[in-house]
N, C-alpha and C positions, 0 to 999 in steps of 0.2 A: 370504428377503428377496424382496419383490415390487417391481416397477418401477411406481411410481405417478406418471404424468406429468400427470395432471389435478389441479390444486390443490384443486378442490372436494372430491375424494375424501378429502383430509386434513382439510379444515376444516368440511365439512358432512356429506357422505355417511357418513363414518366417525367422526363425533363427535356430541355431543348438541346441537350448534348447528343451528338452522334458518336458511336463507339470508335469507328474508324478515323473520323476527323480528329477526335480527342487524342487518339494515339499519335497521329501525325503532329499535332501541336506539341505534345510531350517530347517527341523525338527532336523537333526543331528547337524547343526551348532549352534542351539539355545538350545540344550539340556543342562539343568543345569543352564540356564540364567534366569534373572528376566524379561527380555523383549527383543524385537528386531523384525526385519522384513526384508524381501527382497523388495526393491523398484525398480520397473521397469518403464522406461520412454522412450517414443518416441515423438519427437517434430519436427514440420515443422514451419519455421518462414521466414518472408520476410520483407523487408523494402525498401522504396523509398523516396529519398530526392530530393527536387526541390529547387534550389537557384539561384538567379540572372538570372532568365529567362531561365534556362536550367536544365536538369536532372543531378544532381550532383552525385548520386549513386543509385544503385539498387542491392539488395542482396537477395539471397535465401539460406536457410541452413536447413539441417536435422541433428538431433542428436538422439542418442539412447544409452542406457546403463543401468546399474543396480548399486544399492548401497545395500550392505548387512551389517546390524548392529546388534551387540549384546550388551546388557546392563546388568551389574551386579553391584548392589549398585550404586555408583556414577561414575563407570568406564564404558567407552564405547569403544567397538572395532568396527572399520569401515573399509570397503574395497569397492572400486568401480572400474568399468571397462566399457569402451565403447564397449567391445566385448561381445556379447550375446552368449557365448559358455559355455558348461559344464566345460571345463578346467579352464576357467576364474573364474567360480563360485566355483570350488573346491579350487582354490588358495585363493579366498576370504574367504572360510570356514576356512582354516588354520589360517588366520589372525584374524578373529573375535573370534575364540576359544582360542586365546592366552591370553585372559583376565580371563579365567576360574580360580577361586580361589580354587576349590575343595569343597567349602562349598555347602551345599544343598540349592536349591532355587526353588521357585514355580513360574512358568511363570504367568505373570500378565494376568488378564482376558482380553479377546479380546474386542475391541471396539464394542459398540452396532451397530446393522445394521440400515439402513435407506433406504426407498423407495423414498425419496425426490430427485428431480432433479432441480437444480437452473438455468440451462442454456442449450441451445441446444447442440447437438453433431455435428451439421453441421460444416464442415471445411470452415472457412471464406476465405481461400486462393483460394478456387475453385470457389467462387461465382462471380468473376469479372476478366475479362481477363487482361493480362499484358498491352496491348495498352490502354484499358479503364482506368486503374489506372494512366498511364502517362498523358492521355488526361485530366483527372480530375485535376491533379496537374497543368497542363497548364491553365485550366479554372480558378482555384483558383488564379493563378498568374495574369492572365489578368484582372479578376474581381477586385482584390485588387488594382492594379495599376490605374484602371479607377475610383476608389472611391474618390481619393483625390490627387491633384497635389503635395502635400507635401511628398507623399510616394516615397522613393528612393530605398527601398530594400524590397523584399518579400521572405520569406522562408516558405516552407511547407513540411510535411512529412506524410507518411502513414506507419504504421507497423501492422503486423498481425501475429498471432501465433495459432497453433492448436496442442494441447498436449494431449497425452493419457498416463495414468499411471495405474499401477496395483500394489497392495500391498499384499504380501503373508506372512502369519504368520504360525507358527507351527500348525499342526493338521488340515490343510486344510482351514483355514479362509482366504478368499480372498475378496478384494473389487477393483472395477475398476471405473475410471472416465475419461471423455473426456472433455477437457477444452479449449474453444475458447477464444481469446483475441484480440481486435483491438483498434487502436488509431489513431487519426488525430491531427496534430499540425499545427498551423498557427502563424507566427510572422511577424511583419512589422516594418520597421524603417522609421521615418518621419524626414524631415529636414526643418528648417526655418532659413535661413541665415547660420550662423556657428554652430547652435545648432542642435543636433540630439538626438532623443529619440526613444524608442522601446516599443512595446506592444505585448502581447502573449495570445493566447487562445488555449486550447487543449480539447479533449473529447475522451471518449472511454468506453469500457466495455466488458463483456463476451457475445458477440453476433456477427453477421456477418456484412460485409461491407454495405449491403443493408440498414441497420438501421442507420449506422454511416454516410454514404456518401451521404445522401439526399441533394438536392440543398439547401433546407431551412436550413439545419444544417451547411453546410460548409460556406454558405454566412453569416450566423449568427456568425460563428467563425471569419471570416474576419472582420466583422463590430465591434466585441468586441475587437479584437486585435488593430484595428485602433483607436477605442475610447480611449483605455488605452494609446496608444502612443501620441495622441493629448492632452490628459489630462496632461501627463508628460511634453509635450512641453511647457505648461504654468505654470509648477510648480516652486515654489520658494524654497529657502533653508529651510530645516526643523529645527525647534527650538530644543534645548537640555534642559534636565531637567526632573523633576518629574511632571507628569500630569495625568489626567484621560483619559482613552483610551476607545473608542468604537470600538469593532471588528465587522466587517461585517459578514453576514452569509455565510456558505459554505466553500470555500477553506481556509479561515483563521483558520479553524479547524486543519490545519497542525501544528499550534503552540500547540494545545492541544495534538496532536499525538506525537510530539517530546518532549515537555517539561514535559508532564505528562504520556503519554501512555507507553513509554519505561520503565519508573519507575514502572509500574504496571505489568510487565512481570515476570513470576514465577522464572526464573533462577536468576535474579538480587536480588530478595527478599529472595530466599532460601540461597543465599550466603551472604546476609546482605549488599550488595553494593548499594542498591537503597535507595533514600531519603525516600521511603515509607515503608522500611523494618520494621517489628515489629509494624506497626500501624493498623493492621486489627481490625475493629470494632470501630475505633476512628474517630473523626471529622477531616477531612483533607481538607474540602472545605466549602464554604459558604452554608447555607441552600438553598435548591432549585437546587443545582448543582447535576445532575445525568448524569453519563458517562457510555456508554455501548460499547462493542465490538461485532459486529454482522456480522458473516461470512455467514449467511444464507439468504442474500438478493438477490432476483432474478436479474441476469444479471449484478450485480455490479462488478467493477474491483477487489475489494478485496475479493470477495466471493469465496467459495469452497463448493462443496457438502459435501466433507469430507476433513480433513487436510491431510498432507503428512505422517501421521502415521496411517491413516484409521479411525480416530475419526470424526463422523459427527459434522459439525459446528452448531452453534446456537447463540442466543443473550445472552451474559454474561454481567450482570450489575456489573460494577467495583466500581463505587461510587454512592451511593443512598442517595439523599437529604443531600449531604455533608459527608456521612459516608462511609469509605472504607469497602467494603463488599466482594470483590473478587480480585484475581489476574488472569491473563491469563496464562493457563497452557498447557504444552505438557505432554506426558505420564510420562516421567522420573521425572520431577520436581514435578508433581502432586503426584506421588507415594511417593517420599521422603519427601514431605511436608504434607502427609496425606490428600490431597485434591482431587478434581475431575478433570480429564482432560477435558478441555473446548473446544477442537477442534482448538487449536492455535499452534500445532506443524507443523512448516512450513520449507521448504528448497528451495533453489534456483533451484537445479537440483539433478539428481541422484548422482552427485559427491560431494554433501554436506550433512552433518548431519542435522536432524531437530532440531529446538530450538523454544522456545516460541516466537511467533511473532504476531503482530496485523493483523486484517483483515480489516473491516470497523469500524473505531472508531469515535464516535461522542458524543456530549452532547445533551441531550433531550431539547425540547423547554420549555420555561416558559410561562408566561401569559401576558407579557407586550408588548405593541405596540412599534415597533422599532422606529417610529417617536418620540414617547414620551421619549424613552431612550435618543435619540439625544438632544431633547429639554431640558433635565435635566442637560446637561453639559454646564457650563459657559465658560470654557477655556480648551480645550483638543485636542485630535487627533482622527480622524476617519480612521482606518486602514482597507482597503478593500481587498487588495491583498498582498501576501507575496512571496518572493523569497527564497533564501537559509537561513539556520540557523545552529547554533551549540549548542549542549546540552551536559552537563556533567551529566551522569546518577547518579553518586555517591552523588552529592549535588543538582542536579536539576537546576543548573544555565544555562540560555540560552541567546542567542543573535540571533535575527531574523531581517532580512532586509525587509522593506516594498517596494513593487513595485508600489503600488498605495495608497496614503494616503492624507488626507485633514485636515486642521485646523478646529476646532470647536470654534466658537465665539458666545457666548450668545445663545446657543442652535441651531445655524444654521451652515450648512456646508459652510466653507469658501474656501480659496485658496488651491489648491493642493500643496503638498510639496514633495521634492525629498531628498533622503538620510536619511530618518528616520529609526532608528533601535529600536527595543524593547528589553530591557535588564531586566532580572529578574530571579526569581527562580520558577520552576514549582510548587512545593508544596505551596509556598507562594502566587503565583498568583491566585490559586483557592480560597483562603480565601478572596481575594480582589474583587471577583465578586459581583457587587452591583445591577445588573439588568440583567434579562434573557428574551430575546425576544420570541415572539410566532411564529417566522418565520424560523424554522429549515430548513436548506438546506444541501444537500450532495454535494461534489465536482463533477466536470464534468467528472471524470474518468481518471485522469492522475497521481495519486499518485504512487511513488516508494519509498520503505523503505529499507534503508541499515542497516545491523547489522552483526557484526562478519565476514565481508567480503562477505556477501550474500545480494542480492537484490531480493525483491519480490513485486508484485503489491499490493497496498492497497487503501483504501478509507478513507476519512476524512469528517467531517462536524460539524456544530454547528449553533445555532441561533445567532442573534445579541446579543452581550454581552457588558456590561459596566464593566470595571475593573478600580478601583480607585488606583491612586498613583503608576503607572508604570514609570520606568525610560526610558526616550527617549534619544537615542544618535542621535544628529542631525548634520547638516552641516553649521549652522549659525556661522558667525564670522570667 
């Protein structure tokens, strides 16, 4: 494996494409269009999975290809290929030109430039040998099993990716980016008699393995996974009904991401299918609630120097003090809505078209002490960690399962509960926020967002929140 940090080496020097002729084909393909680009991608990825005391799988893959897109009005022409050849590009040209209506069009202004760099170009796959990665997973397994005799199963995995992209627009406008991404996952299962429970902790970001796989970090992940599992081992059946809920900081922001974030993406609002459509400038949340999407955070999993259309990312305020002030926009939806592209045009790979997507989405901190927030609840639920959830974008209704939650009795954290689900409406839940903590946290770097059949890495976060009158689906009775 060689370290290739110059994107031209993938797309021109080491392929059949010629840089000048490629530019000419792009110019011809998008003549008379409102917008479009050629997206070139090369990626190396690897994954190692350790389970039941042995290496379960090890995989390495390289992918490369291009996607050529033309946009006219609301219509998009798209063609992609894993073959970086001029013949493939010419066939793609014929496809994207098929949407031409004959009407005159002015090509949209190119994205502004940026000298900002949010992460290193170092290839994480090269920083640690194959045997060292396996040995680390063995160490994690041995360390975890020695922590508690109740542990009956340990699973861990390492994944890494190094991706380089180049975006070429008509007239010679080009941008390049090199994107590292790593992740470590640890899960444990504990047994006490006939009862078994599990716990999980993951971490990652846009950096190399040397930062992720320190002994302090992976031991901390093992201990956190074990703590969750032991808590669940003592859990009782969750009650059902309406009650006040305190959401913990950090990962519980995934509820914000799903229940509210998707509804603030430009395409759903342009088409009028979001619960937030037509509400710009109106009060949609309790005062004090400010939600942002920030793709320009250094080394974060959801960050990008520029999005997959070439627009630099930034911090976009979506809801400010309860007022809806912005949607997340890609270039096409921004143009059609008369808005500004916010750097949220994202795609899974060269084989996918870009669409408005979140990056790192979180609620800003308030001024209240988290302990005081808990003490203000007489009878409620403290939700610390979440698993899966489902959301209907058109009406905002959601169902989320808690993987770690506790009863609150007279302002004190009580027994852990199992099987609690939060049921509500994304737009409605924002209006029920009664207290906002001063302890904003971001998640540990494990978020994955699905939309339209595409998955991209994201970040979430929030401070401690009190939400009054949420419906809890439980397991009692």
